[in-house]
N, CA, C and O atoms as a printed pandas DataFrame, in Angstrom:
     atom_number atom_name residue_name chain_id  residue_number  x_coord  y_coord  z_coord
0              1         N          VAL        A               1   75.378  -18.272   65.212
1              2        CA          VAL        A               1   75.914  -19.164   64.212
2              3         C          VAL        A               1   77.083  -18.539   63.507
3              4         O          VAL        A               1   76.855  -17.431   63.022
4              5         N          GLN        A               2   78.259  -19.017   63.358
5              6        CA          GLN        A               2   79.310  -18.673   62.496
6              7         C          GLN        A               2   79.624  -19.509   61.376
7              8         O          GLN        A               2   79.512  -20.723   61.548
8              9         N          PHE        A               3   79.999  -19.078   60.251
9             10        CA          PHE        A               3   80.324  -19.703   59.019
10            11         C          PHE        A               3   81.837  -19.395   58.616
11            12         O          PHE        A               3   82.305  -18.272   58.804
12            13         N          VAL        A               4   82.557  -20.391   58.077
13            14        CA          VAL        A               4   83.623  -20.112   57.403
14            15         C          VAL        A               4   83.576  -20.734   55.918
15            16         O          VAL        A               4   83.842  -21.918   55.712
16            17         N          GLU        A               5   83.253  -19.925   55.008
17            18        CA          GLU        A               5   83.062  -20.508   53.756
18            19         C          GLU        A               5   84.415  -20.476   52.731
19            20         O          GLU        A               5   85.283  -19.612   52.861
20            21         N          SER        A               6   84.467  -21.383   51.845
21            22        CA          SER        A               6   85.664  -21.387   50.878
22            23         C          SER        A               6   85.366  -22.144   49.665
23            24         O          SER        A               6   84.428  -22.938   49.607
24            25         N          GLY        A               7   86.192  -21.894   48.660
25            26        CA          GLY        A               7   86.055  -22.733   47.428
26            27         C          GLY        A               7   85.603  -22.163   46.277
27            28         O          GLY        A               7   85.683  -22.718   45.181
28            29         N          GLY        A               8   85.010  -20.806   46.511
29            30        CA          GLY        A               8   84.599  -20.041   45.105
30            31         C          GLY        A               8   85.717  -19.840   44.330
31            32         O          GLY        A               8   86.803  -19.695   44.890
32            33         N          ASP        A               9   85.604  -19.799   42.844
33            34        CA          ASP        A               9   86.800  -19.550   41.934
34            35         C          ASP        A               9   86.100  -19.240   40.651
35            36         O          ASP        A               9   84.880  -19.131   40.530
36            37         N          TYR        A              10   86.967  -19.111   39.733
37            38        CA          TYR        A              10   86.635  -18.937   38.312
38            39         C          TYR        A              10   87.113  -20.051   37.657
39            40         O          TYR        A              10   88.262  -20.480   37.764
40            41         N          VAL        A              11   86.061  -20.613   36.844
41            42        CA          VAL        A              11   86.400  -21.722   36.010
42            43         C          VAL        A              11   85.785  -21.721   34.686
43            44         O          VAL        A              11   84.907  -20.904   34.410
44            45         N          GLN        A              12   86.211  -22.617   33.833
45            46        CA          GLN        A              12   85.533  -22.625   32.556
46            47         C          GLN        A              12   84.443  -23.576   32.496
47            48         O          GLN        A              12   84.319  -24.455   33.349
48            49         N          THR        A              13   83.604  -23.425   31.467
49            50        CA          THR        A              13   82.412  -24.144   31.115
50            51         C          THR        A              13   83.049  -25.659   31.183
51            52         O          THR        A              13   84.116  -25.951   30.644
52            53         N          GLY        A              14   82.194  -26.620   31.961
53            54        CA          GLY        A              14   82.503  -27.912   32.123
54            55         C          GLY        A              14   83.464  -28.271   33.295
55            56         O          GLY        A              14   83.750  -29.425   33.614
56            57         N          GLY        A              15   83.871  -27.276   33.824
57            58        CA          GLY        A              15   84.818  -27.475   35.102
58            59         C          GLY        A              15   84.187  -27.874   36.400
59            60         O          GLY        A              15   82.967  -28.005   36.496
60            61         N          SER        A              16   85.028  -28.073   37.418
61            62        CA          SER        A              16   84.330  -28.459   38.664
62            63         C          SER        A              16   84.896  -27.525   39.865
63            64         O          SER        A              16   86.009  -26.998   39.844
64            65         N          LEU        A              17   84.012  -27.414   40.845
65            66        CA          LEU        A              17   84.543  -26.725   42.087
66            67         C          LEU        A              17   83.737  -27.506   43.354
67            68         O          LEU        A              17   82.645  -28.073   43.316
68            69         N          ARG        A              18   84.625  -27.340   44.434
69            70        CA          ARG        A              18   84.044  -27.792   45.670
70            71         C          ARG        A              18   83.958  -26.659   46.650
71            72         O          ARG        A              18   84.976  -26.039   46.954
72            73         N          LEU        A              19   82.772  -26.359   47.163
73            74        CA          LEU        A              19   82.610  -25.406   48.144
74            75         C          LEU        A              19   82.516  -26.136   49.533
75            76         O          LEU        A              19   82.010  -27.247   49.690
76            77         N          SER        A              20   83.100  -25.319   50.566
77            78        CA          SER        A              20   83.101  -25.929   51.754
78            79         C          SER        A              20   82.512  -24.890   52.841
79            80         O          SER        A              20   82.570  -23.677   52.641
80            81         N          CYS        A              21   82.054  -25.339   53.777
81            82        CA          CYS        A              21   81.291  -24.459   54.604
82            83         C          CYS        A              21   81.398  -25.057   56.192
83            84         O          CYS        A              21   80.647  -25.936   56.613
84            85         N          GLU        A              22   82.333  -24.500   56.892
85            86        CA          GLU        A              22   82.507  -24.831   58.334
86            87         C          GLU        A              22   81.498  -24.061   59.354
87            88         O          GLU        A              22   81.412  -22.834   59.344
88            89         N          VAL        A              23   80.844  -24.772   60.116
89            90        CA          VAL        A              23   80.011  -23.965   61.047
90            91         C          VAL        A              23   80.250  -24.151   62.571
91            92         O          VAL        A              23   80.853  -25.139   62.990
92            93         N          SER        A              24   79.827  -23.304   63.289
93            94        CA          SER        A              24   79.991  -23.301   64.787
94            95         C          SER        A              24   78.878  -22.508   65.363
95            96         O          SER        A              24   78.247  -21.660   64.732
96            97         N          GLY        A              25   78.661  -22.862   66.700
97            98        CA          GLY        A              25   77.609  -22.151   67.335
98            99         C          GLY        A              25   76.270  -22.805   67.263
99           100         O          GLY        A              25   75.258  -22.144   67.497
100          101         N          LEU        A              26   76.206  -24.225   66.913
101          102        CA          LEU        A              26   74.939  -24.842   66.971
102          103         C          LEU        A              26   75.342  -26.287   66.979
103          104         O          LEU        A              26   76.516  -26.596   66.776
104          105         N          THR        A              27   74.384  -27.208   67.213
105          106        CA          THR        A              27   74.637  -28.654   67.317
106          107         C          THR        A              27   74.573  -29.065   65.751
107          108         O          THR        A              27   73.528  -29.055   65.099
108          109         N          PHE        A              28   75.689  -29.385   65.305
109          110        CA          PHE        A              28   75.844  -29.699   63.824
110          111         C          PHE        A              28   74.992  -30.861   63.434
111          112         O          PHE        A              28   74.259  -30.829   62.446
112          113         N          ASP        A              29   75.120  -32.033   64.345
113          114        CA          ASP        A              29   74.335  -33.277   63.891
114          115         C          ASP        A              29   72.871  -32.943   63.800
115          116         O          ASP        A              29   72.152  -33.653   63.096
116          117         N          ASP        A              30   72.400  -31.972   64.421
117          118        CA          ASP        A              30   70.932  -31.738   64.466
118          119         C          ASP        A              30   70.357  -30.783   63.456
119          120         O          ASP        A              30   69.167  -30.489   63.338
120          121         N          SER        A              31   71.533  -30.269   62.630
121          122        CA          SER        A              31   71.078  -29.290   61.733
122          123         C          SER        A              31   70.647  -29.689   60.253
123          124         O          SER        A              31   70.754  -30.833   59.813
124          125         N          ALA        A              32   70.165  -28.643   59.568
125          126        CA          ALA        A              32   69.961  -28.742   58.215
126          127         C          ALA        A              32   70.892  -27.759   57.548
127          128         O          ALA        A              32   70.777  -26.575   57.866
128          129         N          ILE        A              33   71.822  -28.120   56.639
129          130        CA          ILE        A              33   72.760  -27.243   56.016
130          131         C          ILE        A              33   72.813  -27.325   54.427
131          132         O          ILE        A              33   72.537  -28.356   53.813
132          133         N          GLY        A              34   73.181  -26.181   53.852
133          134        CA          GLY        A              34   73.006  -26.173   52.325
134          135         C          GLY        A              34   73.559  -24.967   51.845
135          136         O          GLY        A              34   74.230  -24.197   52.533
136          137         N          TRP        A              35   73.255  -24.804   50.592
137          138        CA          TRP        A              35   73.627  -23.689   49.845
138          139         C          TRP        A              35   72.488  -22.959   49.057
139          140         O          TRP        A              35   71.745  -23.684   48.394
140          141         N          PHE        A              36   72.293  -21.781   49.052
141          142        CA          PHE        A              36   71.528  -21.094   48.163
142          143         C          PHE        A              36   72.513  -20.036   47.171
143          144         O          PHE        A              36   73.648  -19.715   47.524
144          145         N          ARG        A              37   71.978  -19.632   46.079
145          146        CA          ARG        A              37   72.774  -18.820   45.261
146          147         C          ARG        A              37   71.983  -17.630   44.921
147          148         O          ARG        A              37   70.770  -17.588   45.130
148          149         N          GLN        A              38   72.667  -16.629   44.383
149          150        CA          GLN        A              38   72.206  -15.403   43.993
150          151         C          GLN        A              38   72.949  -14.701   42.875
151          152         O          GLN        A              38   74.033  -14.167   43.110
152          153         N          ALA        A              39   72.441  -14.684   41.741
153          154        CA          ALA        A              39   73.160  -14.092   40.691
154          155         C          ALA        A              39   72.760  -12.575   40.489
155          156         O          ALA        A              39   71.644  -12.197   40.843
156          157         N          PRO        A              40   73.572  -11.804   39.983
157          158        CA          PRO        A              40   73.215  -10.135   39.690
158          159         C          PRO        A              40   71.805  -10.103   39.233
159          160         O          PRO        A              40   71.428  -10.812   38.301
160          161         N          GLY        A              41   70.991   -9.264   39.896
161          162        CA          GLY        A              41   69.696   -8.890   39.345
162          163         C          GLY        A              41   68.829   -9.985   39.396
163          164         O          GLY        A              41   67.784   -9.834   38.763
164          165         N          LYS        A              42   68.995  -11.144   40.033
165          166        CA          LYS        A              42   68.028  -12.224   40.128
166          167         C          LYS        A              42   67.930  -12.561   41.575
167          168         O          LYS        A              42   68.795  -12.286   42.407
168          169         N          GLN        A              43   66.689  -13.243   41.834
169          170        CA          GLN        A              43   66.213  -13.717   43.248
170          171         C          GLN        A              43   67.345  -14.891   43.731
171          172         O          GLN        A              43   68.129  -15.462   42.973
172          173         N          ARG        A              44   67.241  -15.057   44.926
173          174        CA          ARG        A              44   67.930  -16.144   45.498
174          175         C          ARG        A              44   67.281  -17.433   45.189
175          176         O          ARG        A              44   66.051  -17.470   45.146
176          177         N          ARG        A              45   68.001  -18.524   44.963
177          178        CA          ARG        A              45   67.473  -19.802   44.615
178          179         C          ARG        A              45   68.377  -20.783   45.555
179          180         O          ARG        A              45   69.594  -20.741   45.736
180          181         N          GLY        A              46   67.375  -21.712   46.118
181          182        CA          GLY        A              46   68.000  -22.837   46.781
182          183         C          GLY        A              46   68.874  -23.762   45.921
183          184         O          GLY        A              46   68.459  -23.999   44.787
184          185         N          VAL        A              47   69.858  -24.233   46.258
185          186        CA          VAL        A              47   70.778  -25.116   45.415
186          187         C          VAL        A              47   70.690  -26.443   45.939
187          188         O          VAL        A              47   70.185  -27.232   45.140
188          189         N          MET        A              48   71.039  -26.942   47.071
189          190        CA          MET        A              48   71.071  -28.188   47.730
190          191         C          MET        A              48   71.193  -28.027   49.001
191          192         O          MET        A              48   71.865  -27.080   49.411
192          193         N          CYS        A              49   70.522  -28.987   49.965
193          194        CA          CYS        A              49   70.703  -28.942   51.223
194          195         C          CYS        A              49   70.652  -30.417   51.824
195          196         O          CYS        A              49   70.183  -31.318   51.130
196          197         N          ILE        A              50   71.135  -30.676   53.120
197          198        CA          ILE        A              50   71.099  -31.947   53.814
198          199         C          ILE        A              50   70.593  -31.922   55.208
199          200         O          ILE        A              50   70.956  -31.006   55.947
200          201         N          ASN        A              51   69.750  -32.890   55.655
201          202        CA          ASN        A              51   69.620  -32.836   57.004
202          203         C          ASN        A              51   70.723  -33.704   57.619
203          204         O          ASN        A              51   70.779  -34.897   57.320
204          205         N          VAL        A              52   71.571  -33.175   58.438
205          206        CA          VAL        A              52   72.823  -33.829   58.869
206          207         C          VAL        A              52   72.581  -35.173   59.485
207          208         O          VAL        A              52   73.333  -36.093   59.166
208          209         N          ARG        A              53   71.696  -35.359   60.258
209          210        CA          ARG        A              53   71.491  -36.630   61.185
210          211         C          ARG        A              53   71.078  -37.768   60.131
211          212         O          ARG        A              53   71.719  -38.818   60.092
212          213         N          ASP        A              54   70.001  -37.532   59.285
213          214        CA          ASP        A              54   69.427  -38.732   58.409
214          215         C          ASP        A              54   70.050  -38.655   57.099
215          216         O          ASP        A              54   70.074  -39.689   56.432
216          217         N          LYS        A              55   70.569  -37.568   56.614
217          218        CA          LYS        A              55   71.309  -37.555   55.429
218          219         C          LYS        A              55   70.382  -37.303   54.139
219          220         O          LYS        A              55   70.803  -37.358   52.984
220          221         N          THR        A              56   68.991  -37.006   54.530
221          222        CA          THR        A              56   68.038  -36.778   53.468
222          223         C          THR        A              56   68.428  -35.488   52.843
223          224         O          THR        A              56   69.024  -34.674   53.548
224          225         N          THR        A              57   68.128  -35.165   51.431
225          226        CA          THR        A              57   68.565  -34.105   50.823
226          227         C          THR        A              57   67.632  -33.522   49.970
227          228         O          THR        A              57   66.752  -34.264   49.534
228          229         N          PHE        A              58   67.636  -32.260   49.614
229          230        CA          PHE        A              58   66.914  -31.661   48.571
230          231         C          PHE        A              58   67.828  -31.050   47.458
231          232         O          PHE        A              58   68.875  -30.477   47.758
232          233         N          ALA        A              59   67.438  -31.176   46.265
233          234        CA          ALA        A              59   68.351  -30.585   45.228
234          235         C          ALA        A              59   67.400  -29.834   44.230
235          236         O          ALA        A              59   66.326  -30.306   43.857
236          237         N          ALA        A              60   67.896  -28.626   43.837
237          238        CA          ALA        A              60   67.137  -27.949   42.838
238          239         C          ALA        A              60   67.203  -28.489   41.546
239          240         O          ALA        A              60   68.253  -29.071   41.273
240          241         N          ASP        A              61   66.239  -28.430   40.594
241          242        CA          ASP        A              61   66.272  -29.120   39.361
242          243         C          ASP        A              61   67.519  -29.059   38.530
243          244         O          ASP        A              61   67.975  -29.990   37.866
244          245         N          PHE        A              62   68.074  -27.707   38.660
245          246        CA          PHE        A              62   69.335  -27.514   37.808
246          247         C          PHE        A              62   70.587  -28.184   38.433
247          248         O          PHE        A              62   71.642  -28.242   37.801
248          249         N          ALA        A              63   70.461  -28.663   39.617
249          250        CA          ALA        A              63   71.570  -29.328   40.199
250          251         C          ALA        A              63   71.617  -30.799   40.099
251          252         O          ALA        A              63   72.662  -31.433   40.246
252          253         N          TRP        A              64   70.455  -31.338   39.844
253          254        CA          TRP        A              64   70.207  -32.737   39.740
254          255         C          TRP        A              64   71.515  -33.279   38.734
255          256         O          TRP        A              64   71.832  -32.711   37.689
256          257         N          GLY        A              65   72.137  -34.399   39.244
257          258        CA          GLY        A              65   73.096  -35.039   38.107
258          259         C          GLY        A              65   74.371  -34.369   38.107
259          260         O          GLY        A              65   75.308  -34.985   37.599
260          261         N          ARG        A              66   74.601  -33.114   38.626
261          262        CA          ARG        A              66   75.791  -32.252   38.394
262          263         C          ARG        A              66   76.388  -32.035   39.889
263          264         O          ARG        A              66   77.596  -32.142   40.105
264          265         N          PHE        A              67   75.512  -31.743   40.833
265          266        CA          PHE        A              67   75.941  -31.327   42.173
266          267         C          PHE        A              67   75.676  -32.245   43.194
267          268         O          PHE        A              67   74.565  -32.773   43.231
268          269         N          THR        A              68   76.616  -32.544   44.114
269          270        CA          THR        A              68   76.387  -33.523   45.287
270          271         C          THR        A              68   76.713  -32.635   46.551
271          272         O          THR        A              68   77.522  -31.708   46.506
272          273         N          ILE        A              69   76.047  -32.982   47.627
273          274        CA          ILE        A              69   76.385  -32.574   49.041
274          275         C          ILE        A              69   76.618  -33.497   49.990
275          276         O          ILE        A              69   75.914  -34.505   50.042
276          277         N          SER        A              70   77.565  -33.297   50.809
277          278        CA          SER        A              70   77.970  -34.120   51.845
278          279         C          SER        A              70   78.435  -33.397   53.059
279          280         O          SER        A              70   78.572  -32.175   53.013
280          281         N          THR        A              71   78.697  -34.098   54.185
281          282        CA          THR        A              71   79.060  -33.504   55.408
282          283         C          THR        A              71   80.302  -34.524   56.079
283          284         O          THR        A              71   80.465  -35.730   55.897
284          285         N          ASP        A              72   80.976  -33.721   56.784
285          286        CA          ASP        A              72   82.091  -34.236   57.654
286          287         C          ASP        A              72   81.575  -33.998   59.042
287          288         O          ASP        A              72   81.797  -32.857   59.448
288          289         N          ASN        A              73   80.975  -34.751   59.825
289          290        CA          ASN        A              73   80.470  -34.260   60.962
290          291         C          ASN        A              73   81.637  -34.029   62.110
291          292         O          ASN        A              73   81.391  -33.282   63.056
292          293         N          ALA        A              74   82.768  -34.615   62.010
293          294        CA          ALA        A              74   83.739  -34.310   62.961
294          295         C          ALA        A              74   84.443  -33.026   62.653
295          296         O          ALA        A              74   85.074  -32.496   63.567
296          297         N          LYS        A              75   84.406  -32.447   61.434
297          298        CA          LYS        A              75   84.773  -31.327   61.129
298          299         C          LYS        A              75   83.917  -30.202   61.156
299          300         O          LYS        A              75   84.334  -29.046   61.079
300          301         N          ARG        A              76   82.567  -30.561   61.277
301          302        CA          ARG        A              76   81.446  -29.649   61.425
302          303         C          ARG        A              76   81.372  -28.908   60.074
303          304         O          ARG        A              76   81.186  -27.692   60.042
304          305         N          THR        A              77   81.520  -29.652   58.956
305          306        CA          THR        A              77   81.852  -29.074   57.682
306          307         C          THR        A              77   80.956  -29.606   56.680
307          308         O          THR        A              77   80.801  -30.825   56.759
308          309         N          ALA        A              78   80.269  -28.963   55.679
309          310        CA          ALA        A              78   79.570  -29.360   54.528
310          311         C          ALA        A              78   80.328  -29.020   53.367
311          312         O          ALA        A              78   81.080  -28.049   53.284
312          313         N          TYR        A              79   80.085  -29.910   52.423
313          314        CA          TYR        A              79   80.609  -29.725   50.973
314          315         C          TYR        A              79   79.720  -29.700   49.968
315          316         O          TYR        A              79   78.777  -30.490   50.004
316          317         N          LEU        A              80   79.858  -28.812   48.919
317          318        CA          LEU        A              80   78.967  -28.950   47.768
318          319         C          LEU        A              80   79.984  -29.122   46.521
319          320         O          LEU        A              80   80.794  -28.281   46.130
320          321         N          GLN        A              81   79.779  -30.243   46.060
321          322        CA          GLN        A              81   80.798  -30.587   44.770
322          323         C          GLN        A              81   79.879  -30.413   43.580
323          324         O          GLN        A              81   78.805  -30.997   43.442
324          325         N          MET        A              82   80.449  -29.495   42.683
325          326        CA          MET        A              82   79.873  -29.059   41.541
326          327         C          MET        A              82   80.596  -29.333   40.187
327          328         O          MET        A              82   81.622  -28.741   39.850
328          329         N          ASN        A              83   79.995  -30.240   39.478
329          330        CA          ASN        A              83   80.669  -30.682   38.241
330          331         C          ASN        A              83   79.940  -30.174   37.058
331          332         O          ASN        A              83   78.787  -29.761   37.180
332          333         N          ASN        A              84   80.595  -30.185   35.840
333          334        CA          ASN        A              84   79.939  -29.766   34.711
334          335         C          ASN        A              84   79.319  -28.389   34.788
335          336         O          ASN        A              84   78.208  -28.171   34.305
336          337         N          LEU        A              85   80.069  -27.419   35.422
337          338        CA          LEU        A              85   79.677  -26.132   35.637
338          339         C          LEU        A              85   79.277  -25.446   34.180
339          340         O          LEU        A              85   79.869  -25.687   33.128
340          341         N          ARG        A              86   78.282  -24.646   34.315
341          342        CA          ARG        A              86   77.771  -23.776   33.022
342          343         C          ARG        A              86   77.814  -22.327   33.487
343          344         O          ARG        A              86   77.851  -21.965   34.663
344          345         N          PRO        A              87   77.804  -21.510   32.360
345          346        CA          PRO        A              87   77.878  -20.023   32.663
346          347         C          PRO        A              87   76.678  -19.716   33.535
347          348         O          PRO        A              87   76.870  -18.961   34.488
348          349         N          ASP        A              88   75.457  -20.207   33.330
349          350        CA          ASP        A              88   74.342  -19.780   34.168
350          351         C          ASP        A              88   74.558  -20.285   35.685
351          352         O          ASP        A              88   73.710  -19.975   36.522
352          353         N          ASP        A              89   75.506  -20.941   35.996
353          354        CA          ASP        A              89   75.785  -21.327   37.475
354          355         C          ASP        A              89   76.488  -20.212   38.304
355          356         O          ASP        A              89   76.672  -20.219   39.521
356          357         N          THR        A              90   76.878  -19.161   37.321
357          358        CA          THR        A              90   77.570  -18.051   37.951
358          359         C          THR        A              90   76.645  -17.274   39.035
359          360         O          THR        A              90   75.514  -16.849   38.800
360          361         N          ALA        A              91   77.279  -17.179   40.157
361          362        CA          ALA        A              91   76.365  -16.497   41.372
362          363         C          ALA        A              91   77.401  -16.463   42.479
363          364         O          ALA        A              91   78.508  -16.996   42.412
364          365         N          VAL        A              92   76.949  -15.822   43.437
365          366        CA          VAL        A              92   77.433  -15.856   44.857
366          367         C          VAL        A              92   76.624  -17.054   45.451
367          368         O          VAL        A              92   75.404  -17.179   45.343
368          369         N          TYR        A              93   77.428  -17.879   46.065
369          370        CA          TYR        A              93   76.692  -19.056   46.678
370          371         C          TYR        A              93   76.926  -18.876   48.162
371          372         O          TYR        A              93   78.029  -18.646   48.656
372          373         N          TYR        A              94   75.939  -18.985   48.743
373          374        CA          TYR        A              94   75.784  -18.696   50.418
374          375         C          TYR        A              94   75.592  -20.125   50.957
375          376         O          TYR        A              94   74.810  -20.905   50.414
376          377         N          CYS        A              95   76.340  -20.457   52.062
377          378        CA          CYS        A              95   76.131  -21.536   52.886
378          379         C          CYS        A              95   74.953  -21.062   53.909
379          380         O          CYS        A              95   74.928  -19.926   54.382
380          381         N          MET        A              96   74.072  -21.967   54.168
381          382        CA          MET        A              96   72.793  -21.598   55.070
382          383         C          MET        A              96   72.650  -22.679   56.122
383          384         O          MET        A              96   72.951  -23.856   55.922
384          385         N          ILE        A              97   72.209  -22.237   57.162
385          386        CA          ILE        A              97   71.545  -23.232   58.185
386          387         C          ILE        A              97   70.141  -22.873   58.265
387          388         O          ILE        A              97   69.788  -21.701   58.397
388          389         N          GLY        A              98   69.264  -23.921   58.182
389          390        CA          GLY        A              98   67.886  -23.621   58.309
390          391         C          GLY        A              98   67.013  -24.931   58.256
391          392         O          GLY        A              98   67.096  -25.785   59.139
392          393         N          ARG        A              99   66.126  -25.050   57.114
393          394        CA          ARG        A              99   65.360  -26.390   57.161
394          395         C          ARG        A              99   65.390  -26.843   55.654
395          396         O          ARG        A              99   65.291  -26.074   54.698
396          397         N          CYS        A             100   65.545  -28.236   55.586
397          398        CA          CYS        A             100   65.579  -28.937   54.332
398          399         C          CYS        A             100   64.506  -29.862   54.260
399          400         O          CYS        A             100   64.236  -30.720   55.100
400          401         N          TYR        A             101   63.891  -29.618   53.155
401          402        CA          TYR        A             101   62.671  -30.469   53.057
402          403         C          TYR        A             101   62.953  -31.445   51.708
403          404         O          TYR        A             101   63.255  -31.016   50.594
404          405         N          ASP        A             102   62.777  -32.895   52.087
405          406        CA          ASP        A             102   63.376  -33.676   51.080
406          407         C          ASP        A             102   62.160  -34.206   50.303
407          408         O          ASP        A             102   62.381  -34.913   49.320
408          409         N          GLY        A             103   60.774  -33.899   50.694
409          410        CA          GLY        A             103   59.821  -34.382   49.993
410          411         C          GLY        A             103   59.067  -35.631   50.690
411          412         O          GLY        A             103   58.039  -36.095   50.195
412          413         N          SER        A             104   59.603  -36.104   51.784
413          414        CA          SER        A             104   58.916  -37.117   52.511
414          415         C          SER        A             104   57.771  -36.669   53.277
415          416         O          SER        A             104   56.952  -37.464   53.741
416          417         N          SER        A             105   57.694  -35.393   53.421
417          418        CA          SER        A             105   56.416  -34.827   54.145
418          419         C          SER        A             105   55.723  -33.983   53.300
419          420         O          SER        A             105   55.153  -32.969   53.703
420          421         N          TYR        A             106   55.747  -34.432   51.886
421          422        CA          TYR        A             106   55.013  -33.592   50.922
422          423         C          TYR        A             106   55.344  -32.175   50.722
423          424         O          TYR        A             106   54.584  -31.406   50.133
424          425         N          LYS        A             107   56.579  -31.800   51.256
425          426        CA          LYS        A             107   57.204  -30.509   50.965
426          427         C          LYS        A             107   58.640  -30.609   50.521
427          428         O          LYS        A             107   59.362  -31.434   51.081
428          429         N          THR        A             108   59.085  -29.889   49.624
429          430        CA          THR        A             108   60.338  -29.805   49.209
430          431         C          THR        A             108   60.934  -28.388   49.224
431          432         O          THR        A             108   60.220  -27.387   49.278
432          433         N          GLY        A             109   62.113  -28.356   49.180
433          434        CA          GLY        A             109   62.810  -27.102   49.265
434          435         C          GLY        A             109   63.588  -26.754   50.386
435          436         O          GLY        A             109   63.950  -27.650   51.149
436          437         N          MET        A             110   63.916  -25.502   50.608
437          438        CA          MET        A             110   64.692  -25.004   51.798
438          439         C          MET        A             110   64.311  -23.766   52.411
439          440         O          MET        A             110   63.799  -22.887   51.718
440          441         N          GLU        A             111   64.500  -23.611   53.595
441          442        CA          GLU        A             111   64.229  -22.286   54.291
442          443         C          GLU        A             111   65.460  -21.987   55.000
443          444         O          GLU        A             111   66.104  -22.829   55.625
444          445         N          TYR        A             112   65.817  -20.552   54.863
445          446        CA          TYR        A             112   66.974  -20.157   55.438
446          447         C          TYR        A             112   66.802  -19.296   56.737
447          448         O          TYR        A             112   65.978  -18.390   56.862
448          449         N          ASP        A             113   67.683  -19.703   57.670
449          450        CA          ASP        A             113   67.589  -19.061   58.971
450          451         C          ASP        A             113   68.801  -18.083   59.146
451          452         O          ASP        A             113   68.688  -16.914   59.514
452          453         N          TYR        A             114   70.013  -18.733   58.823
453          454        CA          TYR        A             114   71.194  -18.086   58.992
454          455         C          TYR        A             114   72.198  -18.379   57.742
455          456         O          TYR        A             114   72.150  -19.465   57.163
456          457         N          TRP        A             115   72.963  -17.517   57.418
457          458        CA          TRP        A             115   73.845  -17.706   56.248
458          459         C          TRP        A             115   75.119  -17.011   56.365
459          460         O          TRP        A             115   75.182  -16.064   57.149
460          461         N          GLY        A             116   76.179  -17.365   55.668
461          462        CA          GLY        A             116   77.390  -16.908   55.532
462          463         C          GLY        A             116   77.667  -15.724   54.650
463          464         O          GLY        A             116   76.738  -15.015   54.263
464          465         N          GLN        A             117   78.941  -15.484   54.313
465          466        CA          GLN        A             117   79.310  -14.249   53.601
466          467         C          GLN        A             117   79.147  -14.518   52.052
467          468         O          GLN        A             117   78.896  -13.602   51.269
468          469         N          GLY        A             118   79.302  -15.813   51.667
469          470        CA          GLY        A             118   79.230  -16.077   50.466
470          471         C          GLY        A             118   80.466  -16.316   49.696
471          472         O          GLY        A             118   81.498  -15.728   50.020
472          473         N          SER        A             119   80.437  -17.218   48.604
473          474        CA          SER        A             119   81.626  -17.459   47.912
474          475         C          SER        A             119   81.197  -17.233   46.263
475          476         O          SER        A             119   80.168  -17.656   45.738
476          477         N          GLN        A             120   82.167  -16.530   45.677
477          478        CA          GLN        A             120   81.786  -16.061   44.347
478          479         C          GLN        A             120   82.217  -17.279   43.418
479          480         O          GLN        A             120   83.338  -17.786   43.454
480          481         N          VAL        A             121   81.072  -17.727   42.493
481          482        CA          VAL        A             121   81.608  -18.784   41.672
482          483         C          VAL        A             121   81.427  -18.137   40.278
483          484         O          VAL        A             121   80.325  -17.646   40.033
484          485         N          THR        A             122   82.355  -18.092   39.386
485          486        CA          THR        A             122   82.202  -17.640   38.017
486          487         C          THR        A             122   82.579  -18.646   37.112
487          488         O          THR        A             122   83.611  -19.305   37.238
488          489         N          VAL        A             123   81.724  -18.785   36.155
489          490        CA          VAL        A             123   81.834  -19.909   35.090
490          491         C          VAL        A             123   82.038  -19.224   33.627
491          492         O          VAL        A             123   81.077  -18.620   33.149
492          493         N          SER        A             124   83.066  -19.288   33.017
493          494        CA          SER        A             124   83.289  -18.515   31.751
494          495         C          SER        A             124   82.817  -19.478   30.700
495          496         O          SER        A             124   82.844  -20.696   30.874
496          497         N          SER        A             125   82.398  -18.918   29.640
497          498        CA          SER        A             125   81.818  -19.754   28.367
498          499         C          SER        A             125   82.926  -19.907   27.382
499          500         O          SER        A             125   82.735  -20.509   26.325
């Protein structure tokens, strides 16, 4: 699986960014794609993911109401729109392919099988 990630940047508190992730080497329509993040000295945390075929999603509690995820299947690309960014959103954001649990089977969260090189997101206070 290959990833082409983009969109990371430096923004002020309250700003917005859109991360993009183009993938190849798999059947995109049958995949689950999303992002996890890792801040310096902290563990990885799942952010959001989507099951491409049925569009079910998972979002971490800190992402609710601020982040949205979408896909353009023709471009084999996923997007993470992040609004109202805060300093504690500062992290490297990694696009991932894996499994996305939306809660319909009594399980929520993400499992990561493959991930890209990451995009740095820095939010100043």
